[in-house]
C-alpha positions in Angstrom: -16.0 7.5 2.9 -12.8 5.7 4.1 -10.7 4.0 1.7 -7.6 1.7 2.6 -5.4 1.6 -0.5 -3.0 -0.9 0.7 -4.0 -4.4 2.0 -1.8 -7.4 1.5 -3.7 -10.4 -0.2 -1.5 -13.4 1.0 -1.5 -16.1 3.7 1.3 -17.4 5.9 2.6 -20.7 5.0 1.0 -23.6 6.6 4.3 -24.6 8.3 3.9 -22.7 11.7 8.1 -22.4 12.1 8.1 -20.8 8.6 5.0 -18.6 9.7 6.6 -17.5 12.8 9.9 -16.6 11.1 8.0 -14.4 8.9 6.2 -12.8 11.7 9.4 -12.2 13.5 10.6 -10.4 10.2 7.5 -8.2 10.2 8.0 -7.3 13.7 11.5 -6.0 13.3 10.2 -3.6 10.9 7.8 -2.4 13.6 10.5 -2.5 16.4 12.5 -0.1 14.3 9.3 2.4 14.3 9.3 2.2 17.9 6.5 -0.6 18.5 7.7 -3.8 20.3 5.8 -7.0 20.4 6.6 -10.6 20.7 5.9 -13.3 18.1 3.9 -15.1 20.7 1.6 -12.1 21.1 1.1 -11.2 17.3 1.5 -14.8 15.3 -2.1 -16.2 16.3 -4.0 -13.1 15.4 -1.9 -12.4 12.3 -2.4 -16.3 11.4 -6.1 -15.7 11.6 -6.6 -12.6 9.7 -4.5 -14.1 6.8 -6.2 -17.4 6.7 -8.9 -15.6 4.5 -8.2 -15.7 0.7 -11.8 -15.1 -0.1 -11.7 -11.8 2.1 -14.7 -12.8 4.2 -13.0 -11.8 7.4 -11.5 -8.8 5.9 -15.0 -7.3 4.8 -16.2 -8.2 8.3 -13.4 -6.0 9.9 -14.0 -3.2 7.5 -17.7 -3.0 8.6 -16.5 -2.8 12.2 -13.8 -0.2 11.5 -16.0 1.9 9.0 -14.0 1.3 6.1 -15.7 1.5 2.9 -13.3 0.3 0.2 -10.2 -1.7 0.5 -7.5 -2.2 -2.4 -6.3 -6.0 -2.0 -2.7 -6.4 -3.4 -1.1 -9.4 -5.0 2.7 -9.5 -4.7 5.0 -11.3 -7.0 8.8 -12.0 -6.6 10.4 -13.8 -9.6 13.4 -14.7 -7.5 11.2 -17.0 -5.6 11.0 -19.4 -8.6 7.3 -19.5 -9.4 6.1 -20.2 -12.9 4.1 -17.8 -14.9 1.2 -20.2 -14.9 1.4 -20.1 -10.9 1.4 -16.6 -10.5 -1.4 -16.1 -13.0 -3.5 -18.5 -11.0 -2.7 -16.5 -7.7 -3.7 -13.2 -9.4 -7.0 -14.7 -10.7 -7.9 -15.7 -7.3 -7.1 -12.3 -6.1 -9.3 -10.9 -8.6 -11.9 -13.3 -7.8 -11.9 -12.5 -4.2 -12.5 -8.8 -4.9 -15.2 -9.6 -7.3 -17.1 -11.3 -4.6 -17.4 -8.0 -2.8 -18.3 -5.7 -5.7 -18.0 -2.0 -4.4 -16.1 -3.0 -1.5 -13.0 -4.4 -2.8 -10.7 -3.6 -5.8 -7.6 -5.7 -6.5 -4.0 -4.9 -8.0 -2.1 -7.2 -9.9 1.3 -8.6 -8.7 3.6 -9.0 -11.9 7.3 -8.7 -11.5 8.6 -6.9 -14.7 11.6 -9.3 -14.8 9.3 -12.4 -15.3 9.2 -13.5 -19.2 6.2 -12.0 -21.0 5.5 -9.6 -18.0 3.4 -7.2 -20.1 1.2 -9.9 -21.7 0.6 -11.1 -18.1 -0.4 -7.8 -16.9 -2.8 -7.2 -19.9 -4.4 -10.6 -19.2 -4.7 -9.4 -15.3 -6.2 -6.0 -16.4 -8.4 -7.2 -19.4 -9.5 -10.7 -18.5 -9.5 -10.7 -14.6 -10.5 -7.0 -14.6 -8.0 -6.2 -11.9 -7.8 -2.4 -11.0 -3.9 -1.5 -11.1 -0.5 -2.7 -10.6 1.7 -3.5 -7.3 5.4 -3.4 -7.2 8.1 -4.4 -4.8 11.1 -3.2 -6.4 13.5 -4.1 -3.3 13.0 -7.8 -4.6 15.8 -6.7 -7.1 14.6 -4.5 -10.0 14.3 -0.7 -10.5 11.1 0.9 -11.4 12.6 2.9 -13.9 14.3 0.0 -15.8 13.8 -1.2 -19.5 11.6 -3.9 -18.4 9.6 -2.1 -16.0 8.7 0.4 -18.7 7.5 -2.3 -20.8 4.9 -3.4 -18.0 4.2 0.3 -17.3 3.1 1.0 -20.9 0.3 -1.6 -20.5 -0.7 0.0 -17.2 -0.6 3.5 -18.8 -2.9 2.1 -21.7 -5.5 0.5 -19.3 -5.5 3.8 -17.1 -4.9 2.0 -13.9 -2.5 3.2 -11.0 0.8 1.8 -10.1 1.3 1.3 -6.3 5.2 0.6 -5.5 7.1 0.1 -2.7 9.0 3.1 -1.6 11.6 3.1 1.3 13.5 1.1 3.8 12.8 -2.2 5.3 15.2 -4.3 7.6 15.3 -7.2 5.2 15.1 -5.7 1.7 17.6 -3.9 -0.8 16.9 0.0 -0.3 19.0 1.0 -3.5 16.0 -0.1 -5.7 13.3 1.8 -3.7 14.5 5.4 -3.4 11.7 7.7 -4.5 14.2 9.4 -7.0 13.5 6.4 -9.3 9.9 7.5 -9.4 10.7 11.1 -10.6 11.7 9.3 -14.1 8.4 7.2 -14.1 6.3 10.2 -13.3 7.9 12.6 -16.1 7.9 9.6 -18.7 4.1 8.7 -18.0 2.4 11.9 -17.0 -1.0 10.3 -17.4 -0.2 7.4 -14.9 -1.0 7.8 -11.5 1.8 6.5 -9.1 1.5 5.7 -5.7 4.7 5.4 -3.5 4.0 3.2 -0.7 4.8 4.6 2.7 5.4 8.0 1.2 9.2 6.8 1.1 8.9 6.7 5.0 12.1 7.8 6.3 13.0 9.2 2.9 9.5 11.2 3.0 11.3 14.4 2.3 13.0 13.3 -0.9 9.4 11.8 -2.1 7.7 15.2 -0.8 10.3 17.2 -2.8 9.6 15.2 -5.9 5.6 15.0 -5.6 5.5 18.5 -5.0 6.6 19.0 -8.9 4.9 15.8 -10.0 0.8 15.8 -9.6 0.8 12.4 -10.6 3.1 11.1 -7.8 1.1 10.3 -4.5 2.1 8.5 -1.5 0.2 6.3 1.0 0.3 6.0 4.7 1.0 2.4 5.3 3.2 1.6 8.2 3.0 5.3 9.6 0.5 3.9 12.2 3.8 2.7 13.6 4.9 6.2 14.2 1.5 7.5 15.2 1.3 4.9 18.1 4.9 5.2 19.3 5.8 8.8 18.6 2.7 10.8 18.2 4.3 14.3 18.5 6.8 13.5 15.7 4.0 11.8 13.4 1.8 15.1 13.8 5.0 17.3 12.9 6.0 15.3 10.1 2.8 15.1 8.4 2.1 18.7 9.1 5.4 19.4 7.2 4.3 17.1 4.2 1.0 18.9 3.5 2.6 22.3 4.1 5.2 21.4 1.3 2.8 19.9 -1.2 -0.8 20.4 -0.1 -3.3 17.4 0.7 -4.2 15.9 -2.6 -1.4 13.4 -3.0 -1.6 11.7 0.5 -3.8 8.3 0.8 -4.8 6.7 4.0 -3.7 2.9 4.0 -3.4 0.1 6.6 -0.6 -2.2 5.2 -3.1 -4.8 6.5 -3.3 -7.3 7.8 0.4 -6.9 8.9 0.1 -4.3 11.5 -3.5 -4.8 12.6 -2.5 -6.8 15.6 -0.3 -4.0 16.6 -2.8 -1.1 16.2 -6.3 -2.0 15.0 -7.8 -0.1 11.9 -10.5 1.7 14.2 -7.7 3.3 16.4 -5.5 4.3 13.3 -8.5 6.0 11.7 -9.4 7.7 14.9 -5.9 9.1 15.2 -6.2 10.7 11.5 -9.6 12.2 12.4 -8.6 13.6 15.8 -5.9 15.5 14.0 -8.5 18.4 13.3 -8.3 18.9 17.2 -5.6 21.3 18.0 -2.9 19.9 19.9 -0.7 21.1 22.9 2.0 21.4 20.1 0.0 24.1 18.3 -0.5 21.9 15.4 -4.0 21.3 13.6 -5.3 19.8 10.5 -8.1 21.0 8.6 -11.3 18.7 7.9 -10.9 19.0 4.4 -7.3 17.6 4.9 -8.2 14.6 6.7 -11.4 14.0 4.4 -9.1 13.9 1.5 -6.5 11.8 3.2 -9.0 9.1 4.3 -10.8 8.6 1.1 -11.2 11.8 -1.3 -8.0 11.3 -2.9 -8.1 7.4 -3.4 -11.3 7.9 -4.8 -10.4 10.3 -7.5 -7.1 7.9 -8.4 -9.2 4.7 -8.5 -12.5 6.3 -10.0 -14.6 5.3 -6.9 -18.0 7.2 -6.9 -18.5 8.8 -3.2 -21.4 6.7 -1.5 -24.4 8.8 -0.4 
């Protein structure tokens, strides 16, 4: 069973100029990872994929690509000025989209811990909306081990749901908030909380792996790593092999970062790359079936309490 733990539930603004500007920013991150496309090449497909708040198009692509379950993520940035009411409306709609496809979609709430009454808002998302976890983007301007962050994590810990938090550098973000070291505090102070470091810290993967090696509740997802796999396959194989040699395969989770990078590398190809790791390459590197099975779905099934389908 293949599980994608990192799919963004959002849509581009209706204004085409703004949408193209956002696309250009996403492509800047891709270019720094060796994948070069123009806005004209990507924008129409990305616009189509993201015009899908009910997730009908997503589930159809999941069927085509062989993905059994996707975790859709609501994002919240308090600095954008949205009211609590507006953010809760968006969270509720995200939850309802997931509920339309039981067994196929899970949802994670987006509640910025700087938001007034943030713990109460998350409690409503998890209790009333039946959402399945918490998604953070600390690069918006907060530390995941801050006092306000801990107040929200207490609620996630109480409900027994995981935290998926951005970890690593982006072209247009403040990296100081997203260093893996901050998650060491969280993993230690909340030992029962499952924490997923998005992107495995990306270019800070060594720092993430060093901490996760000693914190069994700190996992990492492979969002954005398909860019390296596409542009620099030898480096991808070497790096992933190093990660698994350091810490084993129980804390690495498949993800797509969809729909952002789907126009650059479709998910069927991304899954095929991971499945193909079991074939010994010219570099002598090989991965076991147990490793690829755990990465593609086994580890996520454990963390999100998903029963394996027959």
